[in-house]
C-alpha positions in Angstrom: 0.0 0.0 0.0 1.3 3.4 -0.9 1.0 6.2 1.6 0.5 9.9 0.5 3.8 10.8 2.3 5.6 8.5 -0.2 4.4 10.6 -3.1 5.6 13.9 -1.6 8.3 15.7 -3.5 10.9 16.8 -0.9 12.9 19.9 -1.8 14.9 22.5 0.1 16.3 26.0 -0.6 17.5 29.2 0.9 16.5 32.9 1.1 20.0 34.0 0.1 20.9 37.5 1.4 23.9 39.8 1.7 24.7 43.3 2.8 24.8 45.7 -0.1 28.3 46.6 -1.0 27.0 50.2 -1.6 24.8 51.1 1.4 25.0 48.1 3.7 21.3 47.3 3.6 20.0 43.7 3.2 19.7 42.5 -0.4 18.0 39.3 -1.4 19.0 37.0 -4.2 16.3 36.0 -6.7 16.9 33.6 -9.6 15.1 33.4 -13.0 14.3 30.0 -14.3 13.6 30.1 -18.1 11.7 26.7 -18.1 9.0 28.2 -15.8 9.7 31.9 -16.7 9.6 32.7 -13.0 11.5 34.5 -10.3 12.1 32.5 -7.1 14.4 31.7 -4.3 17.1 29.1 -5.1 15.8 25.6 -4.3 15.6 22.1 -5.6 14.7 18.5 -5.1 16.7 16.6 -2.5 18.7 13.6 -3.6 17.8 10.3 -2.0 18.8 10.2 1.6 20.2 13.8 1.5 19.9 16.0 4.6 17.5 18.9 3.8 20.0 21.6 4.9 22.8 20.0 2.9 20.5 19.9 -0.1 19.5 23.5 0.3 23.1 24.7 0.4 24.0 22.5 -2.6 21.1 23.9 -4.6 22.2 27.5 -3.7 25.7 26.8 -4.9 24.5 25.1 -8.1 22.0 27.8 -9.0 23.7 31.0 -7.9 27.4 30.1 -7.9 27.7 31.3 -4.2 28.5 29.4 -1.1 26.2 30.2 1.8 26.3 30.3 5.5 23.0 29.0 6.9 21.1 30.8 9.6 17.6 30.4 11.0 15.2 27.8 9.5 12.3 29.6 7.8 8.8 28.3 7.3 8.3 25.2 5.2 6.1 25.7 2.1 3.7 22.9 1.1 1.8 23.0 -2.2 0.8 20.8 -5.1 3.2 20.5 -8.0 2.6 18.4 -11.1 -0.2 16.6 -9.3 1.9 15.6 -6.3 2.3 17.2 -2.9 5.5 19.2 -2.6 7.3 20.2 0.6 10.1 22.8 0.5 12.2 23.5 3.6 13.9 26.9 3.6 16.7 28.5 5.6 18.0 32.0 5.8 21.5 32.0 4.4 24.1 34.7 4.1 25.9 34.7 0.7 29.5 33.8 0.7 32.0 34.1 -2.1 31.0 33.0 -5.6 30.3 34.1 -9.1 27.0 33.5 -11.0 27.3 31.8 -14.3 24.1 31.5 -16.4 22.9 28.0 -17.2 19.9 26.4 -19.0 18.3 26.0 -15.6 19.0 29.5 -14.2 19.7 32.3 -16.7 19.5 35.4 -14.5 20.2 36.4 -10.9 19.4 39.7 -9.2 20.2 41.2 -5.8 17.3 43.3 -4.7 16.0 45.2 -1.7 13.4 43.2 0.3 10.6 45.3 -1.1 11.7 44.9 -4.7 12.2 41.1 -4.2 8.7 40.8 -2.8 7.3 42.6 -5.9 9.3 40.5 -8.4 8.7 37.0 -6.9 6.3 35.1 -9.1 4.6 33.0 -6.4 2.8 34.9 -3.6 3.8 32.1 -1.2 7.5 33.0 -1.7 6.8 36.6 -0.5 6.2 35.4 3.0 9.7 34.0 3.1 11.1 37.5 2.6 9.3 38.7 5.7 10.5 35.6 7.6 14.1 36.3 6.6 13.9 39.9 7.8 12.3 38.7 11.1 15.2 36.2 11.6 17.8 39.0 11.0 16.3 41.3 13.7 18.4 41.6 16.8 16.8 39.7 19.7 
């Protein structure tokens, strides 16, 4: 017997951020995926047996060219994708060194203010992650 949980697509990603080299404010990295013509946070499916955080950091590096230093875990998003339930775990992650190289999977990358990132994100559910990131960066 197959359980619904077995059908769930497990993925992970990060809300990648940095301090602007110009004014020091928080900037958020968004990627453009030509296959879907959408703007999103870097994320991807986990490999079999892969730890979610390890997968999130791997996806960030594959899609943005940047290493990342993980911070707080952010809300998990759950939604249907291609007729199956999908669960994406997210972390706040500060961008480390790296250089973006366009690929067939990700052809553009932008660093934006939180307000601009919120406006550009294709999926409304991804906008809540911007707020969760900012909340996680507030001093306690």
